[in-house]
One Martini backbone bead per residue (centre of mass of N, CA, C, O) as a GRO file, in nm:
protein
   97
    1MET     BB    1  -0.592   0.322  -0.480
    2LYS     BB    2  -0.847   0.164  -0.622
    3VAL     BB    3  -1.176   0.116  -0.635
    4SER     BB    4  -1.164  -0.177  -0.747
    5GLN     BB    5  -0.993  -0.289  -0.514
    6ALA     BB    6  -1.197  -0.233  -0.290
    7VAL     BB    7  -1.435  -0.390  -0.406
    8LYS     BB    8  -1.300  -0.664  -0.415
    9ALA     BB    9  -1.258  -0.675  -0.101
   10LEU     BB   10  -1.570  -0.616  -0.022
   11LEU     BB   11  -1.651  -0.846  -0.269
   12PRO     BB   12  -1.598  -1.146  -0.228
   13GLY     BB   13  -1.690  -1.353  -0.499
   14VAL     BB   14  -1.807  -1.120  -0.669
   15MET     BB   15  -1.976  -1.019  -0.947
   16TRP     BB   16  -1.868  -0.722  -1.123
   17THR     BB   17  -1.908  -0.377  -1.234
   18LEU     BB   18  -1.685  -0.107  -1.362
   19ARG     BB   19  -1.651   0.236  -1.453
   20ASN     BB   20  -1.387   0.446  -1.430
   21GLU     BB   21  -1.376   0.431  -1.113
   22ASP     BB   22  -1.700   0.456  -1.069
   23LEU     BB   23  -1.922   0.387  -0.822
   24THR     BB   24  -2.193   0.466  -0.978
   25THR     BB   25  -2.130   0.205  -1.191
   26LEU     BB   26  -2.200  -0.015  -1.008
   27VAL     BB   27  -2.255  -0.372  -1.063
   28VAL     BB   28  -2.468  -0.602  -0.903
   29PRO     BB   29  -2.617  -0.852  -0.791
   30GLN     BB   30  -2.889  -0.966  -0.690
   31GLY     BB   31  -2.875  -0.926  -0.331
   32VAL     BB   32  -2.635  -0.728  -0.343
   33THR     BB   33  -2.459  -0.511  -0.148
   34PRO     BB   34  -2.321  -0.229  -0.202
   35PRO     BB   35  -2.085  -0.028  -0.145
   36THR     BB   36  -2.007   0.253  -0.007
   37GLN     BB   37  -1.828   0.532  -0.020
   38ASN     BB   38  -1.732   0.513   0.275
   39GLN     BB   39  -1.622   0.225   0.257
   40VAL     BB   40  -1.418   0.275   0.033
   41ASP     BB   41  -1.264   0.507   0.167
   42ALA     BB   42  -1.180   0.346   0.420
   43TYR     BB   43  -1.022   0.127   0.277
   44ILE     BB   44  -0.819   0.307   0.137
   45ALA     BB   45  -0.706   0.446   0.391
   46ALA     BB   46  -0.614   0.169   0.532
   47HIS     BB   47  -0.426   0.082   0.251
   48ASN     BB   48  -0.242   0.329   0.141
   49TYR     BB   49   0.031   0.312   0.294
   50TYR     BB   50   0.176   0.112   0.108
   51GLU     BB   51   0.206   0.298  -0.142
   52LEU     BB   52   0.343   0.535  -0.002
   53ARG     BB   53   0.591   0.382   0.090
   54ALA     BB   54   0.695   0.270  -0.184
   55LYS     BB   55   0.767   0.561  -0.299
   56GLU     BB   56   0.988   0.628  -0.039
   57TYR     BB   57   1.168   0.417  -0.041
   58PRO     BB   58   1.458   0.306  -0.065
   59PRO     BB   59   1.653   0.158  -0.265
   60THR     BB   60   1.784  -0.161  -0.298
   61THR     BB   61   2.062  -0.066  -0.390
   62ASP     BB   62   2.132   0.055  -0.112
   63LEU     BB   63   2.134  -0.213   0.034
   64ASN     BB   64   2.353  -0.350  -0.125
   65ASP     BB   65   2.569  -0.141  -0.058
   66ALA     BB   66   2.557  -0.175   0.250
   67LEU     BB   67   2.644  -0.475   0.251
   68VAL     BB   68   2.919  -0.428   0.124
   69HIS     BB   69   3.024  -0.237   0.341
   70GLN     BB   70   2.999  -0.436   0.571
   71ALA     BB   71   3.191  -0.652   0.449
   72ALA     BB   72   3.431  -0.424   0.441
   73GLY     BB   73   3.403  -0.278   0.751
   74ASP     BB   74   3.173  -0.045   0.855
   75ASN     BB   75   2.990  -0.160   1.096
   76GLY     BB   76   2.691  -0.085   0.969
   77VAL     BB   77   2.640   0.213   0.885
   78ALA     BB   78   2.487   0.193   0.612
   79LEU     BB   79   2.264   0.003   0.715
   80ALA     BB   80   2.155   0.192   0.935
   81ALA     BB   81   2.073   0.415   0.736
   82TYR     BB   82   1.874   0.253   0.572
   83LEU     BB   83   1.686   0.168   0.808
   84ALA     BB   84   1.619   0.459   0.893
   85ALA     BB   85   1.480   0.539   0.629
   86CYS     BB   86   1.257   0.327   0.650
   87GLN     BB   87   1.144   0.417   0.927
   88ALA     BB   88   1.061   0.703   0.840
   89VAL     BB   89   0.840   0.606   0.647
   90LYS     BB   90   0.674   0.450   0.856
   91ASN     BB   91   0.619   0.702   1.033
   92LYS     BB   92   0.475   0.871   0.813
   93TYR     BB   93   0.316   0.576   0.733
   94PRO     BB   94   0.114   0.433   0.921
   95LYS     BB   95  -0.033   0.161   1.035
   96PRO     BB   96  -0.331   0.071   1.074
   97VAL     BB   97  -0.543  -0.062   1.344
   0.00000   0.00000   0.00000
């Protein structure tokens, strides 16, 4: 996740500028308190699981193949394997509470 994405979420509806994803270059309107580096880091840490999971999930082509195998009578073995692979990624990168 980029710093700009975190800033956008932390300052909804506020017009701001940022150069090169560098928080020290953040310019906000007068009267608006900019987020701190700790706030941005915390937001990124809390939402980064989604991107990490996306990189490691098995491809959806494997899901399609598993569904075809199930329809052909494999009793859902390939589908169960696909779902187990997805769950392993979820366990590796749990959603923050």
